[in-house]
C-alpha positions in Angstrom: 10.0 -39.8 -31.7 11.9 -40.9 -28.7 9.2 -42.6 -26.6 7.3 -45.9 -26.6 5.1 -48.3 -24.6 6.3 -51.6 -23.3 5.4 -54.5 -21.0 7.4 -55.5 -18.0 8.3 -59.2 -18.3 10.5 -59.8 -15.3 14.2 -59.7 -14.2 17.3 -61.4 -15.3 21.1 -60.7 -15.3 23.6 -60.1 -18.0 27.4 -59.6 -18.2 28.9 -56.4 -19.4 32.1 -55.8 -21.2 34.1 -55.7 -18.0 32.7 -59.1 -16.9 30.5 -57.6 -14.2 27.1 -59.3 -13.6 24.3 -56.6 -14.0 20.7 -57.2 -12.8 18.3 -55.9 -15.5 14.6 -55.7 -16.1 13.3 -57.1 -19.4 10.8 -54.9 -21.2 8.9 -56.4 -24.2 7.6 -54.0 -26.8 4.7 -55.2 -28.8 3.0 -53.4 -31.7 3.5 -49.7 -31.0 2.1 -47.3 -33.7 1.7 -43.5 -33.7 -1.9 -42.8 -34.8 -2.5 -39.1 -34.0 -0.5 -35.9 -33.7 -1.5 -33.0 -31.5 -0.3 -29.5 -32.4 -0.2 -26.2 -30.6 -2.2 -24.5 -33.4 -5.0 -27.0 -33.4 -5.0 -28.5 -29.8 -3.0 -26.0 -27.7 -0.1 -28.5 -27.1 2.3 -30.8 -28.8 1.8 -34.6 -28.4 1.8 -37.9 -30.2 -0.8 -40.6 -29.5 0.5 -44.2 -29.6 -1.6 -47.3 -30.1 -0.2 -50.3 -28.3 -0.9 -54.0 -28.7 -3.7 -55.8 -30.6 -7.4 -55.9 -29.8 -9.9 -58.1 -31.5 -12.5 -56.2 -33.5 -15.4 -57.9 -31.6 -14.0 -56.5 -28.4 -13.9 -52.9 -29.9 -16.9 -50.6 -29.4 -18.3 -48.5 -32.3 -16.7 -45.2 -31.3 -13.2 -46.7 -31.2 -13.9 -48.6 -34.4 -14.7 -45.2 -36.0 -11.5 -43.7 -34.6 -9.2 -46.5 -35.8 -11.0 -46.6 -39.2 -10.5 -42.8 -39.6 -6.8 -43.1 -39.0 -6.5 -46.4 -40.9 -5.0 -48.4 -38.0 -5.9 -51.8 -36.6 -7.6 -51.7 -33.1 -5.2 -51.6 -30.2 -5.3 -52.5 -26.5 -4.1 -49.1 -25.2 -4.1 -45.5 -26.5 -1.6 -43.2 -24.7 -0.4 -39.7 -25.4 3.2 -38.5 -25.1 3.6 -34.8 -24.5 6.3 -32.8 -26.3 7.0 -35.5 -28.8 6.9 -35.1 -32.6 6.8 -37.6 -35.5 7.3 -37.3 -39.2 4.4 -37.6 -41.6 5.8 -40.7 -43.3 6.2 -42.4 -39.8 2.5 -42.2 -38.9 0.9 -45.6 -38.8 4.2 -47.5 -38.9 5.4 -49.5 -35.8 8.1 -48.0 -33.6 10.9 -50.4 -32.7 13.3 -50.4 -29.7 16.1 -49.2 -32.0 15.1 -45.6 -31.1 17.2 -46.3 -28.0 20.8 -47.5 -27.8 22.9 -49.1 -25.1 24.0 -46.5 -22.6 21.0 -44.2 -23.0 19.3 -42.8 -19.9 15.5 -43.1 -20.0 12.5 -42.2 -17.9 10.0 -44.9 -17.0 6.4 -44.3 -15.8 4.4 -47.2 -14.4 1.9 -48.2 -11.8 3.4 -49.7 -8.6 2.3 -53.0 -7.1 -0.9 -52.8 -5.2 -0.4 -53.9 -1.6 -3.9 -53.5 -0.3 -4.8 -52.1 3.1 -1.6 -52.1 5.1 -0.5 -51.0 8.6 2.1 -48.4 9.6 4.8 -51.0 10.0 4.7 -51.9 6.3 3.5 -48.6 4.9 5.8 -46.1 6.8 8.4 -48.4 8.4 7.3 -47.5 12.0 9.3 -49.2 14.8 6.4 -50.1 17.0 6.1 -50.2 20.8 8.6 -52.0 23.1 7.8 -55.7 23.5 9.2 -55.7 27.1 7.8 -56.9 30.4 4.8 -55.0 31.4 3.8 -53.9 27.9 0.6 -55.5 26.5 -2.0 -55.4 23.7 -0.4 -52.8 21.4 2.8 -53.8 19.7 2.3 -52.9 16.1 0.0 -50.0 16.6 0.3 -46.5 15.3 0.8 -44.9 18.7 0.0 -41.3 19.5 -1.4 -39.3 16.6 -2.1 -36.0 18.2 -1.6 -33.8 21.2 -3.5 -32.3 24.1 -5.9 -29.3 24.1 -3.8 -27.2 21.6 -4.0 -27.6 18.7 -6.3 -30.5 19.5 -6.3 -32.1 16.1 -4.3 -34.5 14.0 -1.6 -32.8 11.9 -1.5 -33.3 8.1 0.8 -36.0 6.9 0.4 -38.2 9.9 1.2 -41.8 8.9 -1.7 -44.1 9.4 -2.9 -47.5 8.1 -4.4 -47.3 4.6 -4.3 -48.3 1.0 -0.7 -49.0 -0.1 0.7 -49.0 -3.7 -1.2 -48.9 -6.9 0.0 -45.4 -7.7 1.7 -44.0 -10.8 5.4 -43.7 -10.3 7.8 -41.7 -12.5 11.4 -42.7 -12.3 14.3 -41.0 -14.1 17.8 -41.8 -15.2 17.4 -45.6 -15.7 20.1 -47.0 -17.9 19.6 -49.0 -21.2 21.9 -51.9 -20.9 21.0 -53.8 -24.1 18.7 -53.3 -27.0 17.5 -56.5 -28.7 16.1 -55.3 -32.0 15.3 -58.8 -33.3 13.0 -59.6 -30.4 12.0 -56.0 -29.8 13.2 -56.1 -26.2 14.9 -53.6 -23.9 17.0 -54.4 -20.9 16.9 -51.7 -18.3 19.1 -51.2 -15.2 17.3 -49.6 -12.2 14.1 -49.7 -10.3 11.3 -50.3 -12.8 7.9 -49.8 -11.2 5.0 -52.3 -11.3 4.3 -56.0 -11.4 5.3 -58.3 -14.2 2.9 -57.8 -17.1 2.3 -54.2 -16.3 2.4 -51.4 -18.9 5.3 -49.0 -19.0 5.8 -45.6 -20.7 9.5 -45.2 -21.6 11.1 -42.0 -23.1 14.5 -40.5 -23.2 15.6 -38.3 -20.3 
């Protein structure tokens, strides 16, 4: 098993062996337990389902209580599947620690980007806007022309317009593991880690 779930805590900086200051993102890994294994013979694909975090029994509905009871695992906040992963029989139900990674490894991270709400084209697509010179008025930050005359007489696909920005799943590859703190179950990653502080991340080896 070379994948786990973690929570983005924030950013800090550390010094490497050469004395260089490296900006890193701190990822805290809470209780992360494999609870179910999917196989090609039974399910048509290979995967491992992980239970992350702790959930109070009073906040767990009856179907989930039955699921956790069947697999003899305490209720969790999140259930996530990782495709093309495998886990040994004796590792089922036992927490996964950050020591599955080591400093220098390259990992892939999947998270949900920050939601920016309804945004204009300046912010969403980095448009330049209209000239703010003498004689120009009313429209400075507008979209501008979006179509053409009689032919083809429509707006082409992909035209940048105002709309909902952010809040999308982002998959980033080749992020470097700078440090692995096994005692505190913390990973320090170098690179662009998606999402706001407190967001859930899926991390697996590249």
